[in-house]
mmCIF entry with sequence, helices, sheets and N, C-alpha, C, O atoms, coordinates in Angstrom:
data_MODEL
# 
_entry.id   MODEL 
# 
_entity.id                         1 
_entity.type                       polymer 
_entity.pdbx_number_of_molecules   1 
# 
_entity_poly.entity_id                      1 
_entity_poly.type                           'polypeptide(L)' 
_entity_poly.nstd_linkage                   no 
_entity_poly.nstd_monomer                   no 
_entity_poly.pdbx_seq_one_letter_code       MTRLMAIGLTATTGGCINVSAPDKPIEINLNISVTQEVVYRLDGEAKSLIQQNPGIF 
_entity_poly.pdbx_seq_one_letter_code_can   MTRLMAIGLTATTGGCINVSAPDKPIEINLNISVTQEVVYRLDGEAKSLIQQNPGIF 
_entity_poly.pdbx_strand_id                 A 
# 
loop_
_entity_poly_seq.entity_id 
_entity_poly_seq.num 
_entity_poly_seq.mon_id 
_entity_poly_seq.hetero 
1 1  MET n 
1 2  THR n 
1 3  ARG n 
1 4  LEU n 
1 5  MET n 
1 6  ALA n 
1 7  ILE n 
1 8  GLY n 
1 9  LEU n 
1 10 THR n 
1 11 ALA n 
1 12 THR n 
1 13 THR n 
1 14 GLY n 
1 15 GLY n 
1 16 CYS n 
1 17 ILE n 
1 18 ASN n 
1 19 VAL n 
1 20 SER n 
1 21 ALA n 
1 22 PRO n 
1 23 ASP n 
1 24 LYS n 
1 25 PRO n 
1 26 ILE n 
1 27 GLU n 
1 28 ILE n 
1 29 ASN n 
1 30 LEU n 
1 31 ASN n 
1 32 ILE n 
1 33 SER n 
1 34 VAL n 
1 35 THR n 
1 36 GLN n 
1 37 GLU n 
1 38 VAL n 
1 39 VAL n 
1 40 TYR n 
1 41 ARG n 
1 42 LEU n 
1 43 ASP n 
1 44 GLY n 
1 45 GLU n 
1 46 ALA n 
1 47 LYS n 
1 48 SER n 
1 49 LEU n 
1 50 ILE n 
1 51 GLN n 
1 52 GLN n 
1 53 ASN n 
1 54 PRO n 
1 55 GLY n 
1 56 ILE n 
1 57 PHE n 
# 
_struct_asym.id          A 
_struct_asym.entity_id   1 
# 
loop_
_struct_conf.conf_type_id 
_struct_conf.id 
_struct_conf.pdbx_PDB_helix_id 
_struct_conf.beg_label_comp_id 
_struct_conf.beg_label_asym_id 
_struct_conf.beg_label_seq_id 
_struct_conf.pdbx_beg_PDB_ins_code 
_struct_conf.end_label_comp_id 
_struct_conf.end_label_asym_id 
_struct_conf.end_label_seq_id 
_struct_conf.pdbx_end_PDB_ins_code 
_struct_conf.beg_auth_comp_id 
_struct_conf.beg_auth_asym_id 
_struct_conf.beg_auth_seq_id 
_struct_conf.end_auth_comp_id 
_struct_conf.end_auth_asym_id 
_struct_conf.end_auth_seq_id 
_struct_conf.pdbx_PDB_helix_class 
_struct_conf.details 
_struct_conf.pdbx_PDB_helix_length 
HELX_P HELX_P1 AA1 THR A 2  ? THR A 13 ? THR A 2  THR A 13 1 ? 12 
HELX_P HELX_P2 AA2 GLY A 44 ? GLN A 52 ? GLY A 44 GLN A 52 1 ? 9  
HELX_P HELX_P3 AA3 PRO A 54 ? ILE A 56 ? PRO A 54 ILE A 56 5 ? 3  
# 
_struct_conf_type.id          HELX_P 
_struct_conf_type.criteria    ? 
_struct_conf_type.reference   ? 
# 
loop_
_atom_site.group_PDB 
_atom_site.id 
_atom_site.type_symbol 
_atom_site.label_atom_id 
_atom_site.label_alt_id 
_atom_site.label_comp_id 
_atom_site.label_asym_id 
_atom_site.label_entity_id 
_atom_site.label_seq_id 
_atom_site.pdbx_PDB_ins_code 
_atom_site.Cartn_x 
_atom_site.Cartn_y 
_atom_site.Cartn_z 
_atom_site.occupancy 
_atom_site.B_iso_or_equiv 
_atom_site.pdbx_formal_charge 
_atom_site.auth_seq_id 
_atom_site.auth_comp_id 
_atom_site.auth_asym_id 
_atom_site.auth_atom_id 
_atom_site.pdbx_PDB_model_num 
ATOM 1   N N  . MET A 1 1  ? 71.959 115.893 40.719  1.00 0.00 ? 1  MET A N  1 
ATOM 2   C CA . MET A 1 1  ? 72.811 117.069 40.947  1.00 0.00 ? 1  MET A CA 1 
ATOM 3   C C  . MET A 1 1  ? 72.800 117.447 42.413  1.00 0.00 ? 1  MET A C  1 
ATOM 4   O O  . MET A 1 1  ? 73.830 117.886 42.923  1.00 0.00 ? 1  MET A O  1 
ATOM 5   N N  . THR A 1 2  ? 71.641 117.294 43.148  1.00 0.00 ? 2  THR A N  1 
ATOM 6   C CA . THR A 1 2  ? 71.536 117.548 44.486  1.00 0.00 ? 2  THR A CA 1 
ATOM 7   C C  . THR A 1 2  ? 72.294 116.580 45.324  1.00 0.00 ? 2  THR A C  1 
ATOM 8   O O  . THR A 1 2  ? 72.823 116.944 46.375  1.00 0.00 ? 2  THR A O  1 
ATOM 9   N N  . ARG A 1 3  ? 72.362 115.352 44.887  1.00 0.00 ? 3  ARG A N  1 
ATOM 10  C CA . ARG A 1 3  ? 73.124 114.385 45.587  1.00 0.00 ? 3  ARG A CA 1 
ATOM 11  C C  . ARG A 1 3  ? 74.571 114.703 45.607  1.00 0.00 ? 3  ARG A C  1 
ATOM 12  O O  . ARG A 1 3  ? 75.210 114.467 46.632  1.00 0.00 ? 3  ARG A O  1 
ATOM 13  N N  . LEU A 1 4  ? 75.135 115.208 44.586  1.00 0.00 ? 4  LEU A N  1 
ATOM 14  C CA . LEU A 1 4  ? 76.513 115.603 44.410  1.00 0.00 ? 4  LEU A CA 1 
ATOM 15  C C  . LEU A 1 4  ? 76.800 116.715 45.324  1.00 0.00 ? 4  LEU A C  1 
ATOM 16  O O  . LEU A 1 4  ? 77.819 116.719 46.016  1.00 0.00 ? 4  LEU A O  1 
ATOM 17  N N  . MET A 1 5  ? 75.876 117.718 45.348  1.00 0.00 ? 5  MET A N  1 
ATOM 18  C CA . MET A 1 5  ? 76.137 118.784 46.314  1.00 0.00 ? 5  MET A CA 1 
ATOM 19  C C  . MET A 1 5  ? 76.100 118.281 47.740  1.00 0.00 ? 5  MET A C  1 
ATOM 20  O O  . MET A 1 5  ? 76.997 118.585 48.527  1.00 0.00 ? 5  MET A O  1 
ATOM 21  N N  . ALA A 1 6  ? 75.106 117.535 48.078  1.00 0.00 ? 6  ALA A N  1 
ATOM 22  C CA . ALA A 1 6  ? 75.134 116.914 49.453  1.00 0.00 ? 6  ALA A CA 1 
ATOM 23  C C  . ALA A 1 6  ? 76.397 116.256 49.859  1.00 0.00 ? 6  ALA A C  1 
ATOM 24  O O  . ALA A 1 6  ? 76.934 116.461 50.947  1.00 0.00 ? 6  ALA A O  1 
ATOM 25  N N  . ILE A 1 7  ? 76.901 115.375 48.852  1.00 0.00 ? 7  ILE A N  1 
ATOM 26  C CA . ILE A 1 7  ? 78.042 114.685 49.192  1.00 0.00 ? 7  ILE A CA 1 
ATOM 27  C C  . ILE A 1 7  ? 79.294 115.587 49.305  1.00 0.00 ? 7  ILE A C  1 
ATOM 28  O O  . ILE A 1 7  ? 80.181 115.311 50.114  1.00 0.00 ? 7  ILE A O  1 
ATOM 29  N N  . GLY A 1 8  ? 79.362 116.623 48.525  1.00 0.00 ? 8  GLY A N  1 
ATOM 30  C CA . GLY A 1 8  ? 80.311 117.588 48.619  1.00 0.00 ? 8  GLY A CA 1 
ATOM 31  C C  . GLY A 1 8  ? 80.411 118.499 50.010  1.00 0.00 ? 8  GLY A C  1 
ATOM 32  O O  . GLY A 1 8  ? 81.453 118.850 50.562  1.00 0.00 ? 8  GLY A O  1 
ATOM 33  N N  . LEU A 1 9  ? 79.196 118.755 50.380  1.00 0.00 ? 9  LEU A N  1 
ATOM 34  C CA . LEU A 1 9  ? 79.044 119.553 51.668  1.00 0.00 ? 9  LEU A CA 1 
ATOM 35  C C  . LEU A 1 9  ? 79.395 118.722 52.793  1.00 0.00 ? 9  LEU A C  1 
ATOM 36  O O  . LEU A 1 9  ? 80.047 119.229 53.706  1.00 0.00 ? 9  LEU A O  1 
ATOM 37  N N  . THR A 1 10 ? 79.004 117.354 52.854  1.00 0.00 ? 10 THR A N  1 
ATOM 38  C CA . THR A 1 10 ? 79.401 116.598 53.962  1.00 0.00 ? 10 THR A CA 1 
ATOM 39  C C  . THR A 1 10 ? 80.921 116.248 53.926  1.00 0.00 ? 10 THR A C  1 
ATOM 40  O O  . THR A 1 10 ? 81.557 116.101 54.970  1.00 0.00 ? 10 THR A O  1 
ATOM 41  N N  . ALA A 1 11 ? 81.424 116.133 52.819  1.00 0.00 ? 11 ALA A N  1 
ATOM 42  C CA . ALA A 1 11 ? 82.785 115.897 52.634  1.00 0.00 ? 11 ALA A CA 1 
ATOM 43  C C  . ALA A 1 11 ? 83.760 117.010 53.270  1.00 0.00 ? 11 ALA A C  1 
ATOM 44  O O  . ALA A 1 11 ? 84.789 116.739 53.889  1.00 0.00 ? 11 ALA A O  1 
ATOM 45  N N  . THR A 1 12 ? 83.285 118.278 53.024  1.00 0.00 ? 12 THR A N  1 
ATOM 46  C CA . THR A 1 12 ? 84.160 119.372 53.437  1.00 0.00 ? 12 THR A CA 1 
ATOM 47  C C  . THR A 1 12 ? 83.890 119.720 54.899  1.00 0.00 ? 12 THR A C  1 
ATOM 48  O O  . THR A 1 12 ? 84.827 120.153 55.571  1.00 0.00 ? 12 THR A O  1 
ATOM 49  N N  . THR A 1 13 ? 82.708 119.568 55.430  1.00 0.00 ? 13 THR A N  1 
ATOM 50  C CA . THR A 1 13 ? 82.409 119.955 56.824  1.00 0.00 ? 13 THR A CA 1 
ATOM 51  C C  . THR A 1 13 ? 82.226 118.830 57.748  1.00 0.00 ? 13 THR A C  1 
ATOM 52  O O  . THR A 1 13 ? 82.128 119.047 58.956  1.00 0.00 ? 13 THR A O  1 
ATOM 53  N N  . GLY A 1 14 ? 82.170 117.562 57.234  1.00 0.00 ? 14 GLY A N  1 
ATOM 54  C CA . GLY A 1 14 ? 81.967 116.406 58.158  1.00 0.00 ? 14 GLY A CA 1 
ATOM 55  C C  . GLY A 1 14 ? 83.179 115.976 58.925  1.00 0.00 ? 14 GLY A C  1 
ATOM 56  O O  . GLY A 1 14 ? 82.974 115.340 59.959  1.00 0.00 ? 14 GLY A O  1 
ATOM 57  N N  . GLY A 1 15 ? 84.449 116.240 58.559  1.00 0.00 ? 15 GLY A N  1 
ATOM 58  C CA . GLY A 1 15 ? 85.544 115.960 59.245  1.00 0.00 ? 15 GLY A CA 1 
ATOM 59  C C  . GLY A 1 15 ? 86.190 116.947 60.289  1.00 0.00 ? 15 GLY A C  1 
ATOM 60  O O  . GLY A 1 15 ? 87.255 116.707 60.859  1.00 0.00 ? 15 GLY A O  1 
ATOM 61  N N  . CYS A 1 16 ? 85.465 118.038 60.473  1.00 0.00 ? 16 CYS A N  1 
ATOM 62  C CA . CYS A 1 16 ? 86.004 119.094 61.306  1.00 0.00 ? 16 CYS A CA 1 
ATOM 63  C C  . CYS A 1 16 ? 85.359 119.057 62.693  1.00 0.00 ? 16 CYS A C  1 
ATOM 64  O O  . CYS A 1 16 ? 84.164 119.328 62.806  1.00 0.00 ? 16 CYS A O  1 
ATOM 65  N N  . ILE A 1 17 ? 86.100 118.735 63.742  1.00 0.00 ? 17 ILE A N  1 
ATOM 66  C CA . ILE A 1 17 ? 85.698 118.617 65.150  1.00 0.00 ? 17 ILE A CA 1 
ATOM 67  C C  . ILE A 1 17 ? 86.557 119.401 65.917  1.00 0.00 ? 17 ILE A C  1 
ATOM 68  O O  . ILE A 1 17 ? 87.777 119.283 65.803  1.00 0.00 ? 17 ILE A O  1 
ATOM 69  N N  . ASN A 1 18 ? 85.942 120.341 66.834  1.00 0.00 ? 18 ASN A N  1 
ATOM 70  C CA . ASN A 1 18 ? 86.761 121.228 67.646  1.00 0.00 ? 18 ASN A CA 1 
ATOM 71  C C  . ASN A 1 18 ? 86.401 120.717 69.122  1.00 0.00 ? 18 ASN A C  1 
ATOM 72  O O  . ASN A 1 18 ? 85.233 120.551 69.473  1.00 0.00 ? 18 ASN A O  1 
ATOM 73  N N  . VAL A 1 19 ? 87.503 120.483 69.956  1.00 0.00 ? 19 VAL A N  1 
ATOM 74  C CA . VAL A 1 19 ? 87.318 120.094 71.338  1.00 0.00 ? 19 VAL A CA 1 
ATOM 75  C C  . VAL A 1 19 ? 88.114 121.201 72.150  1.00 0.00 ? 19 VAL A C  1 
ATOM 76  O O  . VAL A 1 19 ? 89.278 121.521 71.911  1.00 0.00 ? 19 VAL A O  1 
ATOM 77  N N  . SER A 1 20 ? 87.380 121.692 73.063  1.00 0.00 ? 20 SER A N  1 
ATOM 78  C CA . SER A 1 20 ? 88.096 122.773 73.896  1.00 0.00 ? 20 SER A CA 1 
ATOM 79  C C  . SER A 1 20 ? 87.861 122.560 75.423  1.00 0.00 ? 20 SER A C  1 
ATOM 80  O O  . SER A 1 20 ? 86.779 122.111 75.801  1.00 0.00 ? 20 SER A O  1 
ATOM 81  N N  . ALA A 1 21 ? 88.750 122.841 76.221  1.00 0.00 ? 21 ALA A N  1 
ATOM 82  C CA . ALA A 1 21 ? 88.585 122.749 77.746  1.00 0.00 ? 21 ALA A CA 1 
ATOM 83  C C  . ALA A 1 21 ? 87.677 123.751 78.206  1.00 0.00 ? 21 ALA A C  1 
ATOM 84  O O  . ALA A 1 21 ? 87.563 124.821 77.609  1.00 0.00 ? 21 ALA A O  1 
ATOM 85  N N  . PRO A 1 22 ? 86.980 123.450 79.303  1.00 0.00 ? 22 PRO A N  1 
ATOM 86  C CA . PRO A 1 22 ? 86.000 124.370 79.884  1.00 0.00 ? 22 PRO A CA 1 
ATOM 87  C C  . PRO A 1 22 ? 86.746 125.538 80.555  1.00 0.00 ? 22 PRO A C  1 
ATOM 88  O O  . PRO A 1 22 ? 87.851 125.359 81.069  1.00 0.00 ? 22 PRO A O  1 
ATOM 89  N N  . ASP A 1 23 ? 86.137 126.726 80.547  1.00 0.00 ? 23 ASP A N  1 
ATOM 90  C CA . ASP A 1 23 ? 86.657 127.730 81.223  1.00 0.00 ? 23 ASP A CA 1 
ATOM 91  C C  . ASP A 1 23 ? 86.781 127.662 82.733  1.00 0.00 ? 23 ASP A C  1 
ATOM 92  O O  . ASP A 1 23 ? 87.750 128.164 83.303  1.00 0.00 ? 23 ASP A O  1 
ATOM 93  N N  . LYS A 1 24 ? 85.810 127.045 83.380  1.00 0.00 ? 24 LYS A N  1 
ATOM 94  C CA . LYS A 1 24 ? 85.773 126.923 84.748  1.00 0.00 ? 24 LYS A CA 1 
ATOM 95  C C  . LYS A 1 24 ? 86.237 125.378 85.102  1.00 0.00 ? 24 LYS A C  1 
ATOM 96  O O  . LYS A 1 24 ? 86.095 124.474 84.280  1.00 0.00 ? 24 LYS A O  1 
ATOM 97  N N  . PRO A 1 25 ? 86.773 125.183 86.337  1.00 0.00 ? 25 PRO A N  1 
ATOM 98  C CA . PRO A 1 25 ? 87.208 123.795 86.643  1.00 0.00 ? 25 PRO A CA 1 
ATOM 99  C C  . PRO A 1 25 ? 86.002 123.009 87.011  1.00 0.00 ? 25 PRO A C  1 
ATOM 100 O O  . PRO A 1 25 ? 84.988 123.551 87.451  1.00 0.00 ? 25 PRO A O  1 
ATOM 101 N N  . ILE A 1 26 ? 86.122 121.671 86.819  1.00 0.00 ? 26 ILE A N  1 
ATOM 102 C CA . ILE A 1 26 ? 85.010 120.794 86.962  1.00 0.00 ? 26 ILE A CA 1 
ATOM 103 C C  . ILE A 1 26 ? 84.975 120.536 88.493  1.00 0.00 ? 26 ILE A C  1 
ATOM 104 O O  . ILE A 1 26 ? 85.996 120.191 89.088  1.00 0.00 ? 26 ILE A O  1 
ATOM 105 N N  . GLU A 1 27 ? 83.803 120.705 89.111  1.00 0.00 ? 27 GLU A N  1 
ATOM 106 C CA . GLU A 1 27 ? 83.636 120.546 90.465  1.00 0.00 ? 27 GLU A CA 1 
ATOM 107 C C  . GLU A 1 27 ? 82.725 119.268 90.812  1.00 0.00 ? 27 GLU A C  1 
ATOM 108 O O  . GLU A 1 27 ? 81.614 119.139 90.299  1.00 0.00 ? 27 GLU A O  1 
ATOM 109 N N  . ILE A 1 28 ? 83.238 118.366 91.679  1.00 0.00 ? 28 ILE A N  1 
ATOM 110 C CA . ILE A 1 28 ? 82.546 117.241 92.071  1.00 0.00 ? 28 ILE A CA 1 
ATOM 111 C C  . ILE A 1 28 ? 82.429 117.269 93.537  1.00 0.00 ? 28 ILE A C  1 
ATOM 112 O O  . ILE A 1 28 ? 83.415 117.362 94.268  1.00 0.00 ? 28 ILE A O  1 
ATOM 113 N N  . ASN A 1 29 ? 81.159 117.184 93.983  1.00 0.00 ? 29 ASN A N  1 
ATOM 114 C CA . ASN A 1 29 ? 80.844 117.269 95.388  1.00 0.00 ? 29 ASN A CA 1 
ATOM 115 C C  . ASN A 1 29 ? 80.512 115.776 95.873  1.00 0.00 ? 29 ASN A C  1 
ATOM 116 O O  . ASN A 1 29 ? 79.584 115.140 95.374  1.00 0.00 ? 29 ASN A O  1 
ATOM 117 N N  . LEU A 1 30 ? 81.271 115.306 96.799  1.00 0.00 ? 30 LEU A N  1 
ATOM 118 C CA . LEU A 1 30 ? 81.041 113.970 97.375  1.00 0.00 ? 30 LEU A CA 1 
ATOM 119 C C  . LEU A 1 30 ? 80.737 114.151 98.925  1.00 0.00 ? 30 LEU A C  1 
ATOM 120 O O  . LEU A 1 30 ? 81.558 114.550 99.751  1.00 0.00 ? 30 LEU A O  1 
ATOM 121 N N  . ASN A 1 31 ? 79.428 113.792 99.180  1.00 0.00 ? 31 ASN A N  1 
ATOM 122 C CA . ASN A 1 31 ? 79.098 113.941 100.601 1.00 0.00 ? 31 ASN A CA 1 
ATOM 123 C C  . ASN A 1 31 ? 78.956 112.518 101.111 1.00 0.00 ? 31 ASN A C  1 
ATOM 124 O O  . ASN A 1 31 ? 78.006 111.795 100.812 1.00 0.00 ? 31 ASN A O  1 
ATOM 125 N N  . ILE A 1 32 ? 79.944 112.168 101.885 1.00 0.00 ? 32 ILE A N  1 
ATOM 126 C CA . ILE A 1 32 ? 80.045 110.717 102.341 1.00 0.00 ? 32 ILE A CA 1 
ATOM 127 C C  . ILE A 1 32 ? 79.988 110.733 103.934 1.00 0.00 ? 32 ILE A C  1 
ATOM 128 O O  . ILE A 1 32 ? 80.722 111.426 104.639 1.00 0.00 ? 32 ILE A O  1 
ATOM 129 N N  . SER A 1 33 ? 79.085 109.935 104.354 1.00 0.00 ? 33 SER A N  1 
ATOM 130 C CA . SER A 1 33 ? 78.906 109.921 105.730 1.00 0.00 ? 33 SER A CA 1 
ATOM 131 C C  . SER A 1 33 ? 79.351 108.370 106.294 1.00 0.00 ? 33 SER A C  1 
ATOM 132 O O  . SER A 1 33 ? 78.798 107.375 105.825 1.00 0.00 ? 33 SER A O  1 
ATOM 133 N N  . VAL A 1 34 ? 80.228 108.281 107.168 1.00 0.00 ? 34 VAL A N  1 
ATOM 134 C CA . VAL A 1 34 ? 80.619 106.836 107.520 1.00 0.00 ? 34 VAL A CA 1 
ATOM 135 C C  . VAL A 1 34 ? 80.336 106.905 109.049 1.00 0.00 ? 34 VAL A C  1 
ATOM 136 O O  . VAL A 1 34 ? 80.742 107.795 109.796 1.00 0.00 ? 34 VAL A O  1 
ATOM 137 N N  . THR A 1 35 ? 79.561 105.810 109.408 1.00 0.00 ? 35 THR A N  1 
ATOM 138 C CA . THR A 1 35 ? 79.239 105.630 110.726 1.00 0.00 ? 35 THR A CA 1 
ATOM 139 C C  . THR A 1 35 ? 79.397 104.215 111.093 1.00 0.00 ? 35 THR A C  1 
ATOM 140 O O  . THR A 1 35 ? 79.070 103.327 110.305 1.00 0.00 ? 35 THR A O  1 
ATOM 141 N N  . GLN A 1 36 ? 79.908 103.955 112.312 1.00 0.00 ? 36 GLN A N  1 
ATOM 142 C CA . GLN A 1 36 ? 80.205 102.590 112.699 1.00 0.00 ? 36 GLN A CA 1 
ATOM 143 C C  . GLN A 1 36 ? 79.581 102.400 114.097 1.00 0.00 ? 36 GLN A C  1 
ATOM 144 O O  . GLN A 1 36 ? 79.557 103.279 114.959 1.00 0.00 ? 36 GLN A O  1 
ATOM 145 N N  . GLU A 1 37 ? 79.109 101.231 114.221 1.00 0.00 ? 37 GLU A N  1 
ATOM 146 C CA . GLU A 1 37 ? 78.347 100.957 115.455 1.00 0.00 ? 37 GLU A CA 1 
ATOM 147 C C  . GLU A 1 37 ? 79.140 99.770  116.064 1.00 0.00 ? 37 GLU A C  1 
ATOM 148 O O  . GLU A 1 37 ? 79.409 98.772  115.396 1.00 0.00 ? 37 GLU A O  1 
ATOM 149 N N  . VAL A 1 38 ? 79.482 99.915  117.297 1.00 0.00 ? 38 VAL A N  1 
ATOM 150 C CA . VAL A 1 38 ? 80.142 98.639  117.987 1.00 0.00 ? 38 VAL A CA 1 
ATOM 151 C C  . VAL A 1 38 ? 79.319 98.100  119.039 1.00 0.00 ? 38 VAL A C  1 
ATOM 152 O O  . VAL A 1 38 ? 78.983 98.772  120.014 1.00 0.00 ? 38 VAL A O  1 
ATOM 153 N N  . VAL A 1 39 ? 78.964 96.811  118.847 1.00 0.00 ? 39 VAL A N  1 
ATOM 154 C CA . VAL A 1 39 ? 78.068 96.196  119.741 1.00 0.00 ? 39 VAL A CA 1 
ATOM 155 C C  . VAL A 1 39 ? 78.893 95.133  120.594 1.00 0.00 ? 39 VAL A C  1 
ATOM 156 O O  . VAL A 1 39 ? 79.634 94.348  120.002 1.00 0.00 ? 39 VAL A O  1 
ATOM 157 N N  . TYR A 1 40 ? 78.781 95.105  121.846 1.00 0.00 ? 40 TYR A N  1 
ATOM 158 C CA . TYR A 1 40 ? 79.546 94.152  122.645 1.00 0.00 ? 40 TYR A CA 1 
ATOM 159 C C  . TYR A 1 40 ? 78.667 93.565  123.711 1.00 0.00 ? 40 TYR A C  1 
ATOM 160 O O  . TYR A 1 40 ? 77.663 94.150  124.119 1.00 0.00 ? 40 TYR A O  1 
ATOM 161 N N  . ARG A 1 41 ? 79.071 92.380  124.158 1.00 0.00 ? 41 ARG A N  1 
ATOM 162 C CA . ARG A 1 41 ? 78.273 91.689  125.069 1.00 0.00 ? 41 ARG A CA 1 
ATOM 163 C C  . ARG A 1 41 ? 79.362 91.081  126.102 1.00 0.00 ? 41 ARG A C  1 
ATOM 164 O O  . ARG A 1 41 ? 80.361 90.485  125.699 1.00 0.00 ? 41 ARG A O  1 
ATOM 165 N N  . LEU A 1 42 ? 79.082 91.281  127.432 1.00 0.00 ? 42 LEU A N  1 
ATOM 166 C CA . LEU A 1 42 ? 80.015 90.640  128.440 1.00 0.00 ? 42 LEU A CA 1 
ATOM 167 C C  . LEU A 1 42 ? 79.275 89.584  129.157 1.00 0.00 ? 42 LEU A C  1 
ATOM 168 O O  . LEU A 1 42 ? 78.080 89.648  129.443 1.00 0.00 ? 42 LEU A O  1 
ATOM 169 N N  . ASP A 1 43 ? 80.079 88.602  129.427 1.00 0.00 ? 43 ASP A N  1 
ATOM 170 C CA . ASP A 1 43 ? 79.733 87.542  130.316 1.00 0.00 ? 43 ASP A CA 1 
ATOM 171 C C  . ASP A 1 43 ? 79.404 88.135  131.694 1.00 0.00 ? 43 ASP A C  1 
ATOM 172 O O  . ASP A 1 43 ? 80.080 89.080  132.100 1.00 0.00 ? 43 ASP A O  1 
ATOM 173 N N  . GLY A 1 44 ? 78.442 87.654  132.405 1.00 0.00 ? 44 GLY A N  1 
ATOM 174 C CA . GLY A 1 44 ? 78.147 88.072  133.714 1.00 0.00 ? 44 GLY A CA 1 
ATOM 175 C C  . GLY A 1 44 ? 79.317 88.170  134.639 1.00 0.00 ? 44 GLY A C  1 
ATOM 176 O O  . GLY A 1 44 ? 79.466 89.187  135.316 1.00 0.00 ? 44 GLY A O  1 
ATOM 177 N N  . GLU A 1 45 ? 80.183 87.137  134.709 1.00 0.00 ? 45 GLU A N  1 
ATOM 178 C CA . GLU A 1 45 ? 81.360 87.050  135.420 1.00 0.00 ? 45 GLU A CA 1 
ATOM 179 C C  . GLU A 1 45 ? 82.267 88.118  135.137 1.00 0.00 ? 45 GLU A C  1 
ATOM 180 O O  . GLU A 1 45 ? 82.667 88.827  136.061 1.00 0.00 ? 45 GLU A O  1 
ATOM 181 N N  . ALA A 1 46 ? 82.664 88.325  133.858 1.00 0.00 ? 46 ALA A N  1 
ATOM 182 C CA . ALA A 1 46 ? 83.518 89.290  133.261 1.00 0.00 ? 46 ALA A CA 1 
ATOM 183 C C  . ALA A 1 46 ? 82.983 90.684  133.623 1.00 0.00 ? 46 ALA A C  1 
ATOM 184 O O  . ALA A 1 46 ? 83.771 91.563  133.973 1.00 0.00 ? 46 ALA A O  1 
ATOM 185 N N  . LYS A 1 47 ? 81.672 90.904  133.548 1.00 0.00 ? 47 LYS A N  1 
ATOM 186 C CA . LYS A 1 47 ? 81.140 92.213  133.873 1.00 0.00 ? 47 LYS A CA 1 
ATOM 187 C C  . LYS A 1 47 ? 81.268 92.583  135.364 1.00 0.00 ? 47 LYS A C  1 
ATOM 188 O O  . LYS A 1 47 ? 81.536 93.742  135.681 1.00 0.00 ? 47 LYS A O  1 
ATOM 189 N N  . SER A 1 48 ? 81.078 91.596  136.305 1.00 0.00 ? 48 SER A N  1 
ATOM 190 C CA . SER A 1 48 ? 81.266 91.911  137.647 1.00 0.00 ? 48 SER A CA 1 
ATOM 191 C C  . SER A 1 48 ? 82.779 92.085  137.977 1.00 0.00 ? 48 SER A C  1 
ATOM 192 O O  . SER A 1 48 ? 83.129 92.876  138.853 1.00 0.00 ? 48 SER A O  1 
ATOM 193 N N  . LEU A 1 49 ? 83.603 91.400  137.325 1.00 0.00 ? 49 LEU A N  1 
ATOM 194 C CA . LEU A 1 49 ? 85.107 91.515  137.554 1.00 0.00 ? 49 LEU A CA 1 
ATOM 195 C C  . LEU A 1 49 ? 85.477 93.004  137.076 1.00 0.00 ? 49 LEU A C  1 
ATOM 196 O O  . LEU A 1 49 ? 86.191 93.682  137.815 1.00 0.00 ? 49 LEU A O  1 
ATOM 197 N N  . ILE A 1 50 ? 85.061 93.474  135.992 1.00 0.00 ? 50 ILE A N  1 
ATOM 198 C CA . ILE A 1 50 ? 85.274 94.880  135.618 1.00 0.00 ? 50 ILE A CA 1 
ATOM 199 C C  . ILE A 1 50 ? 84.800 95.805  136.633 1.00 0.00 ? 50 ILE A C  1 
ATOM 200 O O  . ILE A 1 50 ? 85.501 96.717  137.072 1.00 0.00 ? 50 ILE A O  1 
ATOM 201 N N  . GLN A 1 51 ? 83.542 95.557  137.023 1.00 0.00 ? 51 GLN A N  1 
ATOM 202 C CA . GLN A 1 51 ? 82.993 96.597  137.976 1.00 0.00 ? 51 GLN A CA 1 
ATOM 203 C C  . GLN A 1 51 ? 83.756 96.646  139.295 1.00 0.00 ? 51 GLN A C  1 
ATOM 204 O O  . GLN A 1 51 ? 83.905 97.706  139.903 1.00 0.00 ? 51 GLN A O  1 
ATOM 205 N N  . GLN A 1 52 ? 84.253 95.442  139.743 1.00 0.00 ? 52 GLN A N  1 
ATOM 206 C CA . GLN A 1 52 ? 85.078 95.410  141.025 1.00 0.00 ? 52 GLN A CA 1 
ATOM 207 C C  . GLN A 1 52 ? 86.455 96.041  140.792 1.00 0.00 ? 52 GLN A C  1 
ATOM 208 O O  . GLN A 1 52 ? 87.032 96.653  141.691 1.00 0.00 ? 52 GLN A O  1 
ATOM 209 N N  . ASN A 1 53 ? 86.966 95.881  139.577 1.00 0.00 ? 53 ASN A N  1 
ATOM 210 C CA . ASN A 1 53 ? 88.295 96.538  139.334 1.00 0.00 ? 53 ASN A CA 1 
ATOM 211 C C  . ASN A 1 53 ? 88.198 97.413  138.201 1.00 0.00 ? 53 ASN A C  1 
ATOM 212 O O  . ASN A 1 53 ? 88.543 96.960  137.110 1.00 0.00 ? 53 ASN A O  1 
ATOM 213 N N  . PRO A 1 54 ? 87.781 98.599  138.285 1.00 0.00 ? 54 PRO A N  1 
ATOM 214 C CA . PRO A 1 54 ? 87.675 99.605  137.206 1.00 0.00 ? 54 PRO A CA 1 
ATOM 215 C C  . PRO A 1 54 ? 88.960 100.097 136.643 1.00 0.00 ? 54 PRO A C  1 
ATOM 216 O O  . PRO A 1 54 ? 89.029 100.600 135.522 1.00 0.00 ? 54 PRO A O  1 
ATOM 217 N N  . GLY A 1 55 ? 89.968 99.943  137.432 1.00 0.00 ? 55 GLY A N  1 
ATOM 218 C CA . GLY A 1 55 ? 91.330 100.453 136.878 1.00 0.00 ? 55 GLY A CA 1 
ATOM 219 C C  . GLY A 1 55 ? 92.131 99.449  136.065 1.00 0.00 ? 55 GLY A C  1 
ATOM 220 O O  . GLY A 1 55 ? 93.299 99.698  135.767 1.00 0.00 ? 55 GLY A O  1 
ATOM 221 N N  . ILE A 1 56 ? 91.552 98.359  135.712 1.00 0.00 ? 56 ILE A N  1 
ATOM 222 C CA . ILE A 1 56 ? 92.359 97.363  134.980 1.00 0.00 ? 56 ILE A CA 1 
ATOM 223 C C  . ILE A 1 56 ? 92.386 97.636  133.472 1.00 0.00 ? 56 ILE A C  1 
ATOM 224 O O  . ILE A 1 56 ? 93.110 96.970  132.732 1.00 0.00 ? 56 ILE A O  1 
ATOM 225 N N  . PHE A 1 57 ? 91.584 98.630  133.014 1.00 0.00 ? 57 PHE A N  1 
ATOM 226 C CA . PHE A 1 57 ? 91.653 99.026  131.607 1.00 0.00 ? 57 PHE A CA 1 
ATOM 227 C C  . PHE A 1 57 ? 92.243 100.345 131.447 1.00 0.00 ? 57 PHE A C  1 
ATOM 228 O O  . PHE A 1 57 ? 92.376 100.830 130.324 1.00 0.00 ? 57 PHE A O  1 
# 
């Protein structure tokens, strides 16, 4: 008898699911830091040419 009652209760309440939207908007915080490092090397001759003619760039 208790088995029949358990089956009857799960059959009546088991298929009812409520899904509702939240009251407040969903907030996603993204803290992204982008850094770039540029490394350059100049040939000795090119370096002296640039120093002699600073207006070429």
